[in-house]
VEXTORSE-5033 format. One record per residue (C-alpha): x, y, z; residue number from 1. Coordinates in steps of 0.2 Angstrom, whole numbers, padded with zeros to 4 digits. Each point is the difference from the previous one (the first is absolute). Example, Ala and Ser with C-alpha at 12.3 -4.5 7.8 and 13.67 -1.06 7.14 Angstrom:
// residues 2
+-------+-------+-------+-----+
:  east : north :    up : pos :
+-------+-------+-------+-----+
:  0062 : -0022 :  0039 :   1 :
:  0006 :  0017 : -0003 :   2 :
+-------+-------+-------+-----+
***
This chain:
// residues 403
+-------+-------+-------+-----+
:  east : north :    up : pos :
+-------+-------+-------+-----+
:  0024 :  0019 : -0051 :   1 :
: -0001 :  0014 :  0013 :   2 :
: -0001 : -0004 :  0019 :   3 :
: -0016 :  0012 : -0001 :   4 :
: -0009 : -0012 : -0011 :   5 :
: -0017 : -0004 :  0007 :   6 :
:  0003 :  0012 :  0015 :   7 :
: -0014 :  0013 :  0005 :   8 :
:  0008 :  0017 : -0001 :   9 :
: -0010 :  0015 :  0008 :  10 :
:  0006 :  0016 : -0006 :  11 :
: -0004 :  0016 :  0010 :  12 :
:  0001 :  0016 : -0010 :  13 :
:  0001 :  0017 :  0008 :  14 :
: -0001 :  0018 : -0006 :  15 :
:  0017 :  0004 : -0008 :  16 :
:  0005 :  0004 : -0017 :  17 :
:  0009 : -0016 : -0001 :  18 :
: -0017 : -0009 :  0000 :  19 :
:  0001 :  0000 : -0019 :  20 :
:  0013 : -0013 :  0001 :  21 :
: -0012 : -0012 :  0009 :  22 :
: -0008 : -0005 : -0017 :  23 :
:  0018 : -0007 : -0005 :  24 :
:  0002 : -0007 :  0017 :  25 :
: -0017 : -0010 : -0002 :  26 :
:  0006 : -0006 : -0017 :  27 :
:  0016 : -0006 :  0007 :  28 :
: -0008 : -0010 :  0014 :  29 :
: -0012 : -0008 : -0013 :  30 :
:  0014 : -0004 : -0011 :  31 :
:  0008 : -0009 :  0015 :  32 :
: -0016 : -0011 :  0002 :  33 :
: -0007 :  0009 :  0015 :  34 :
: -0018 :  0004 :  0004 :  35 :
: -0002 :  0018 :  0003 :  36 :
: -0013 :  0010 :  0010 :  37 :
:  0002 :  0019 :  0002 :  38 :
: -0006 :  0011 :  0014 :  39 :
:  0002 :  0019 : -0003 :  40 :
: -0002 :  0015 :  0012 :  41 :
: -0014 :  0012 : -0006 :  42 :
:  0013 :  0013 : -0005 :  43 :
:  0011 : -0011 : -0010 :  44 :
: -0014 : -0001 : -0013 :  45 :
:  0006 :  0017 : -0005 :  46 :
:  0016 : -0007 : -0007 :  47 :
: -0005 : -0017 : -0007 :  48 :
: -0018 : -0006 : -0004 :  49 :
: -0007 : -0015 :  0008 :  50 :
: -0006 : -0006 : -0018 :  51 :
:  0018 : -0001 : -0005 :  52 :
:  0005 : -0011 :  0015 :  53 :
: -0016 : -0010 : -0001 :  54 :
:  0003 : -0004 : -0018 :  55 :
:  0018 : -0005 :  0002 :  56 :
: -0003 : -0010 :  0016 :  57 :
: -0016 : -0008 : -0007 :  58 :
: -0008 :  0003 :  0018 :  59 :
: -0010 :  0014 :  0007 :  60 :
:  0009 :  0014 :  0008 :  61 :
: -0005 :  0006 :  0018 :  62 :
:  0002 :  0017 :  0007 :  63 :
: -0015 :  0002 :  0013 :  64 :
: -0009 : -0012 :  0012 :  65 :
: -0016 :  0002 : -0010 :  66 :
: -0007 :  0010 : -0014 :  67 :
: -0010 :  0013 :  0007 :  68 :
: -0010 :  0003 : -0016 :  69 :
: -0006 : -0018 : -0001 :  70 :
: -0011 : -0005 :  0015 :  71 :
:  0002 : -0019 : -0005 :  72 :
:  0019 :  0001 : -0001 :  73 :
:  0008 : -0013 :  0011 :  74 :
:  0013 :  0005 :  0013 :  75 :
:  0018 : -0002 : -0006 :  76 :
:  0008 : -0010 :  0014 :  77 :
:  0018 :  0005 :  0004 :  78 :
:  0001 : -0016 :  0011 :  79 :
: -0003 : -0011 : -0015 :  80 :
:  0012 :  0010 : -0011 :  81 :
:  0014 : -0002 :  0013 :  82 :
: -0003 : -0018 :  0002 :  83 :
:  0000 : -0003 : -0018 :  84 :
:  0017 :  0007 : -0003 :  85 :
:  0016 : -0010 : -0001 :  86 :
:  0009 :  0017 :  0001 :  87 :
: -0005 :  0018 :  0000 :  88 :
:  0010 :  0014 : -0008 :  89 :
: -0004 :  0018 :  0002 :  90 :
:  0007 :  0010 : -0015 :  91 :
:  0001 :  0014 :  0000 :  92 :
:  0001 :  0003 :  0019 :  93 :
: -0002 :  0018 :  0003 :  94 :
:  0007 :  0009 :  0015 :  95 :
: -0018 :  0002 :  0006 :  96 :
: -0004 : -0018 : -0002 :  97 :
:  0017 : -0005 :  0008 :  98 :
: -0005 :  0011 :  0015 :  99 :
: -0017 : -0008 :  0002 : 100 :
:  0007 : -0018 : -0002 : 101 :
:  0013 :  0004 :  0014 : 102 :
: -0013 :  0007 :  0012 : 103 :
: -0014 : -0013 : -0004 : 104 :
: -0012 :  0014 : -0007 : 105 :
: -0014 : -0009 : -0009 : 106 :
: -0010 :  0013 : -0010 : 107 :
: -0002 : -0009 : -0017 : 108 :
: -0002 : -0017 : -0007 : 109 :
:  0018 : -0002 : -0005 : 110 :
:  0006 :  0003 :  0018 : 111 :
: -0013 : -0011 :  0007 : 112 :
:  0006 : -0014 : -0011 : 113 :
:  0018 :  0004 :  0004 : 114 :
: -0005 : -0002 :  0019 : 115 :
: -0009 : -0017 : -0004 : 116 :
:  0014 : -0007 : -0011 : 117 :
:  0007 : -0017 :  0006 : 118 :
:  0013 : -0001 : -0014 : 119 :
:  0017 :  0009 : -0002 : 120 :
: -0003 :  0019 : -0004 : 121 :
:  0012 :  0009 : -0012 : 122 :
:  0000 :  0018 : -0002 : 123 :
:  0008 :  0011 : -0014 : 124 :
:  0001 :  0018 :  0005 : 125 :
: -0002 :  0014 : -0013 : 126 :
:  0002 :  0019 :  0005 : 127 :
:  0010 :  0015 : -0003 : 128 :
:  0018 :  0001 :  0006 : 129 :
: -0002 :  0011 :  0016 : 130 :
: -0016 : -0010 :  0005 : 131 :
:  0010 : -0016 : -0002 : 132 :
:  0015 :  0006 :  0010 : 133 :
: -0011 :  0008 :  0014 : 134 :
:  0003 : -0008 :  0017 : 135 :
: -0018 : -0005 :  0003 : 136 :
:  0000 : -0009 : -0017 : 137 :
:  0016 : -0010 :  0004 : 138 :
: -0007 : -0004 :  0018 : 139 :
: -0016 : -0006 : -0008 : 140 :
:  0009 : -0011 : -0012 : 141 :
:  0011 : -0007 :  0014 : 142 :
: -0016 : -0003 :  0011 : 143 :
: -0009 : -0010 : -0014 : 144 :
:  0016 : -0011 : -0003 : 145 :
:  0000 : -0004 :  0019 : 146 :
: -0018 : -0006 : -0002 : 147 :
:  0006 : -0013 : -0013 : 148 :
: -0005 :  0010 : -0016 : 149 :
:  0013 :  0000 : -0014 : 150 :
:  0007 :  0016 : -0007 : 151 :
:  0003 :  0001 : -0018 : 152 :
:  0012 :  0015 : -0002 : 153 :
: -0003 :  0015 : -0012 : 154 :
:  0012 :  0004 : -0013 : 155 :
:  0008 :  0017 : -0004 : 156 :
: -0004 :  0010 : -0016 : 157 :
: -0011 :  0014 : -0006 : 158 :
: -0015 :  0003 :  0011 : 159 :
: -0017 :  0008 : -0003 : 160 :
:  0005 :  0016 :  0008 : 161 :
:  0015 :  0002 : -0012 : 162 :
:  0012 : -0004 :  0013 : 163 :
:  0013 : -0014 : -0003 : 164 :
:  0002 : -0013 :  0015 : 165 :
: -0006 : -0014 :  0010 : 166 :
: -0019 : -0003 :  0001 : 167 :
: -0005 : -0008 : -0017 : 168 :
: -0010 : -0016 :  0002 : 169 :
:  0010 : -0015 : -0005 : 170 :
: -0004 : -0005 : -0018 : 171 :
: -0014 : -0014 : -0002 : 172 :
:  0013 : -0013 : -0006 : 173 :
:  0011 :  0004 :  0014 : 174 :
: -0014 : -0002 :  0013 : 175 :
: -0006 : -0017 : -0007 : 176 :
:  0018 : -0006 : -0001 : 177 :
:  0003 :  0006 :  0018 : 178 :
: -0015 : -0009 :  0006 : 179 :
:  0005 : -0016 : -0009 : 180 :
:  0017 :  0000 :  0007 : 181 :
: -0007 :  0003 :  0018 : 182 :
: -0012 : -0014 : -0002 : 183 :
:  0013 : -0012 : -0006 : 184 :
:  0012 :  0005 :  0014 : 185 :
: -0014 : -0005 :  0013 : 186 :
: -0005 : -0016 : -0008 : 187 :
:  0004 : -0015 :  0012 : 188 :
:  0006 : -0011 : -0014 : 189 :
:  0010 :  0013 : -0010 : 190 :
:  0016 : -0008 : -0005 : 191 :
: -0006 : -0017 :  0004 : 192 :
: -0002 : -0015 : -0013 : 193 :
: -0015 : -0011 :  0001 : 194 :
: -0002 : -0016 : -0009 : 195 :
: -0017 : -0007 : -0003 : 196 :
: -0007 : -0016 : -0008 : 197 :
: -0018 : -0001 : -0006 : 198 :
: -0013 : -0010 : -0009 : 199 :
:  0001 : -0019 : -0005 : 200 :
:  0012 : -0010 : -0009 : 201 :
: -0004 : -0011 : -0015 : 202 :
:  0008 : -0017 : -0001 : 203 :
:  0000 : -0007 : -0018 : 204 :
: -0008 : -0017 : -0004 : 205 :
:  0002 :  0002 : -0018 : 206 :
:  0000 :  0015 : -0012 : 207 :
: -0018 :  0003 :  0003 : 208 :
: -0004 : -0005 :  0018 : 209 :
:  0007 :  0004 :  0017 : 210 :
: -0002 : -0002 :  0019 : 211 :
: -0004 :  0016 :  0009 : 212 :
: -0011 :  0008 :  0013 : 213 :
: -0013 :  0013 :  0002 : 214 :
:  0011 :  0014 :  0006 : 215 :
: -0003 :  0017 : -0008 : 216 :
:  0015 :  0010 :  0006 : 217 :
: -0011 :  0013 :  0008 : 218 :
:  0008 : -0001 :  0017 : 219 :
:  0018 :  0001 : -0006 : 220 :
: -0004 :  0015 : -0012 : 221 :
: -0009 :  0009 :  0014 : 222 :
:  0016 : -0003 :  0011 : 223 :
:  0011 :  0006 : -0014 : 224 :
: -0010 :  0016 : -0002 : 225 :
:  0000 :  0004 :  0018 : 226 :
:  0019 : -0003 :  0002 : 227 :
:  0003 :  0012 : -0014 : 228 :
: -0011 :  0013 :  0008 : 229 :
:  0011 : -0002 :  0016 : 230 :
:  0015 :  0005 : -0011 : 231 :
:  0007 : -0017 : -0004 : 232 :
:  0008 : -0006 : -0016 : 233 :
: -0010 : -0016 : -0004 : 234 :
:  0004 : -0015 : -0010 : 235 :
: -0017 : -0009 : -0003 : 236 :
:  0003 : -0018 : -0007 : 237 :
: -0017 : -0006 : -0006 : 238 :
: -0007 : -0016 : -0007 : 239 :
: -0013 :  0000 : -0014 : 240 :
: -0014 :  0013 :  0004 : 241 :
: -0011 :  0013 : -0009 : 242 :
:  0005 :  0014 :  0012 : 243 :
:  0009 :  0015 : -0005 : 244 :
:  0011 :  0012 :  0010 : 245 :
:  0007 :  0017 : -0006 : 246 :
:  0013 :  0007 :  0012 : 247 :
:  0018 :  0005 : -0004 : 248 :
:  0005 : -0006 :  0018 : 249 :
: -0006 : -0018 : -0004 : 250 :
:  0010 : -0011 : -0011 : 251 :
: -0012 : -0014 : -0006 : 252 :
:  0008 : -0017 : -0004 : 253 :
: -0012 : -0012 : -0009 : 254 :
:  0003 : -0019 :  0003 : 255 :
: -0010 : -0015 : -0004 : 256 :
:  0006 : -0015 :  0010 : 257 :
:  0007 : -0003 :  0017 : 258 :
:  0017 : -0002 : -0007 : 259 :
: -0001 :  0016 : -0008 : 260 :
: -0006 :  0009 :  0016 : 261 :
:  0014 : -0009 :  0010 : 262 :
:  0013 :  0007 : -0013 : 263 :
: -0007 :  0017 :  0000 : 264 :
: -0001 :  0001 :  0019 : 265 :
:  0018 : -0005 :  0002 : 266 :
:  0006 :  0013 : -0012 : 267 :
: -0008 :  0013 :  0011 : 268 :
:  0000 : -0006 :  0017 : 269 :
:  0017 :  0004 :  0006 : 270 :
: -0003 :  0019 : -0003 : 271 :
: -0016 :  0001 :  0008 : 272 :
: -0004 :  0007 :  0018 : 273 :
: -0017 : -0008 :  0001 : 274 :
: -0007 : -0015 : -0009 : 275 :
: -0018 : -0005 :  0000 : 276 :
: -0005 : -0016 : -0008 : 277 :
: -0019 :  0002 : -0004 : 278 :
:  0000 : -0012 : -0016 : 279 :
: -0009 : -0016 :  0000 : 280 :
:  0014 : -0011 : -0007 : 281 :
: -0004 : -0017 : -0006 : 282 :
:  0006 : -0013 :  0012 : 283 :
:  0002 : -0013 : -0014 : 284 :
:  0003 : -0001 : -0018 : 285 :
: -0001 : -0014 : -0013 : 286 :
:  0016 : -0010 : -0001 : 287 :
:  0000 : -0001 : -0019 : 288 :
: -0007 :  0014 : -0011 : 289 :
: -0007 : -0007 : -0016 : 290 :
:  0007 :  0007 : -0016 : 291 :
: -0017 : -0001 : -0009 : 292 :
: -0018 :  0002 :  0006 : 293 :
: -0006 : -0015 :  0009 : 294 :
: -0014 : -0008 : -0009 : 295 :
: -0016 : -0004 :  0009 : 296 :
: -0002 : -0019 :  0003 : 297 :
: -0013 : -0011 :  0008 : 298 :
:  0012 : -0007 :  0012 : 299 :
:  0004 :  0008 :  0016 : 300 :
:  0016 :  0011 : -0001 : 301 :
:  0012 :  0002 :  0014 : 302 :
:  0013 :  0014 :  0001 : 303 :
:  0015 : -0002 :  0012 : 304 :
:  0003 :  0015 :  0010 : 305 :
:  0016 :  0006 :  0009 : 306 :
:  0003 :  0014 :  0012 : 307 :
:  0004 :  0017 : -0005 : 308 :
:  0014 :  0010 :  0008 : 309 :
: -0006 :  0008 :  0016 : 310 :
:  0004 :  0018 : -0003 : 311 :
: -0005 :  0007 :  0017 : 312 :
:  0011 : -0013 :  0009 : 313 :
:  0015 :  0003 : -0011 : 314 :
: -0001 :  0019 :  0004 : 315 :
: -0001 : -0004 :  0018 : 316 :
:  0015 : -0011 :  0000 : 317 :
:  0011 :  0014 : -0008 : 318 :
: -0008 :  0015 :  0009 : 319 :
:  0012 :  0013 :  0007 : 320 :
: -0007 :  0017 :  0004 : 321 :
: -0017 : -0003 : -0010 : 322 :
: -0016 :  0002 :  0009 : 323 :
: -0009 : -0016 : -0007 : 324 :
: -0019 : -0002 : -0001 : 325 :
: -0010 : -0015 : -0006 : 326 :
: -0018 : -0004 : -0003 : 327 :
: -0009 : -0015 :  0006 : 328 :
: -0017 : -0005 : -0008 : 329 :
: -0007 : -0014 :  0012 : 330 :
: -0017 : -0010 :  0001 : 331 :
:  0003 : -0008 :  0017 : 332 :
:  0011 :  0002 :  0016 : 333 :
:  0003 :  0017 : -0007 : 334 :
:  0010 :  0008 :  0014 : 335 :
:  0011 : -0015 :  0004 : 336 :
:  0004 : -0003 : -0019 : 337 :
:  0004 :  0018 : -0002 : 338 :
:  0012 :  0000 :  0015 : 339 :
:  0008 : -0015 : -0006 : 340 :
:  0004 :  0008 : -0017 : 341 :
:  0006 :  0016 :  0008 : 342 :
:  0013 : -0010 :  0010 : 343 :
:  0005 : -0013 : -0013 : 344 :
:  0003 :  0013 : -0013 : 345 :
:  0009 :  0013 :  0011 : 346 :
: -0013 :  0014 : -0003 : 347 :
: -0002 :  0016 :  0010 : 348 :
: -0019 :  0001 : -0004 : 349 :
: -0013 : -0011 : -0007 : 350 :
: -0017 :  0005 : -0007 : 351 :
: -0013 : -0013 :  0003 : 352 :
: -0015 : -0001 : -0011 : 353 :
: -0014 : -0013 :  0003 : 354 :
: -0011 : -0007 : -0013 : 355 :
: -0013 : -0002 :  0014 : 356 :
: -0002 :  0019 :  0000 : 357 :
: -0013 :  0007 : -0012 : 358 :
:  0007 :  0013 : -0011 : 359 :
:  0018 : -0005 :  0002 : 360 :
:  0012 : -0009 : -0011 : 361 :
:  0002 : -0001 : -0019 : 362 :
: -0009 :  0012 : -0013 : 363 :
: -0009 :  0010 :  0013 : 364 :
:  0003 :  0019 :  0002 : 365 :
: -0001 : -0003 :  0019 : 366 :
:  0011 : -0010 :  0012 : 367 :
:  0000 : -0004 :  0019 : 368 :
:  0017 : -0003 :  0007 : 369 :
:  0009 : -0005 :  0016 : 370 :
:  0018 :  0005 :  0002 : 371 :
:  0012 : -0010 :  0010 : 372 :
:  0018 :  0006 :  0004 : 373 :
:  0016 : -0009 :  0004 : 374 :
: -0005 :  0001 :  0019 : 375 :
: -0016 : -0008 : -0004 : 376 :
: -0010 :  0016 :  0004 : 377 :
: -0017 : -0002 : -0009 : 378 :
: -0010 :  0015 : -0007 : 379 :
: -0016 : -0003 : -0008 : 380 :
: -0010 :  0012 : -0012 : 381 :
: -0018 :  0002 : -0006 : 382 :
: -0004 : -0003 : -0018 : 383 :
:  0006 :  0015 : -0010 : 384 :
:  0004 :  0005 : -0018 : 385 :
:  0017 : -0007 : -0006 : 386 :
:  0007 :  0018 : -0001 : 387 :
: -0005 :  0002 :  0018 : 388 :
:  0008 : -0016 :  0004 : 389 :
:  0016 :  0005 : -0008 : 390 :
:  0001 :  0015 :  0011 : 391 :
: -0002 : -0011 :  0016 : 392 :
:  0014 : -0011 : -0006 : 393 :
:  0012 :  0014 : -0003 : 394 :
: -0005 :  0008 :  0016 : 395 :
:  0006 : -0016 :  0009 : 396 :
:  0016 : -0001 : -0010 : 397 :
:  0004 :  0019 :  0004 : 398 :
: -0003 : -0003 :  0019 : 399 :
:  0013 : -0014 : -0001 : 400 :
:  0013 :  0008 : -0011 : 401 :
:  0000 :  0016 :  0010 : 402 :
: -0005 :  0011 : -0016 : 403 :
+-------+-------+-------+-----+
***
């Protein structure tokens, strides 16, 4: 799966013959799983039609602030477009547009959007050889890079003028690969391995029945997805759950019992940089598992339970360089119990959930957490979606590992 999957890509198209390549560029971004919006300069529509780019991107194409022929037309907000984008790419970037970008000229919707963009802006020049080599063009490229914009170099070859030399816009496949590589190199967890546990465990009573809990695995899966989006290689060890995950950077390991999870954790733990134990592991299991289904009787039935292995404590005992995070679901004396668990199990962070908080805990799509670190600093958060909670948790981890 591409690192661009799910990303919002804003493509700016200017008036150069290479604009015809943008239809292929949009297709490549879509194939990578990105969402694409296109902003065109008015003159660029002479080289490629908005209908083509709209059809391929499955979104409207913008080129003016409003439609002068439609008195009911809404204003196209360059600010909204700039805020929407996870990245902006201007391709082709003509000599004229490069000059305007460098000077801050704002005379069309594309340039207004560029000046409003909060994300990284990439630019792929396309022009004739002498224009590209001209000192003013080279100065403009240097100036744009000094602003933090990312230069995608042109290639050499036959140009529209018939000359042969540097100035051809990079091919669409090259542009997408360049941006993917740049994204990866700047992700804070690139090259890191994250181990995650999620969901419940089921402890068999007989071939039909088990002891379990109400965990859905949603929090652990949200954490796995966010870890992958930060560049990590993720191992997700999950108990029985109906959830699915489709990401080549996430290796899913399905287990059933606490012993299964213990074994899977210790097969992967030593190679991990960050380990987050979000699973709701059963504390007890039946001492004896019946070989056949236990028949219902009128008499009271007793099942002798014995403790399961403490996976989190075992990881804390052998911790070397791993950053270790545990979860605590409490119903009373929440902070004191969480601090005790943090210290007893040699954790770097603990994430506290309280069943007293409405919208937190099992099965919900939301969660309300308090994070406590090894120095017993306490950070409390409002109720949020579990995806947003995953971001908060990793933000605290990143602060402490210096990523």
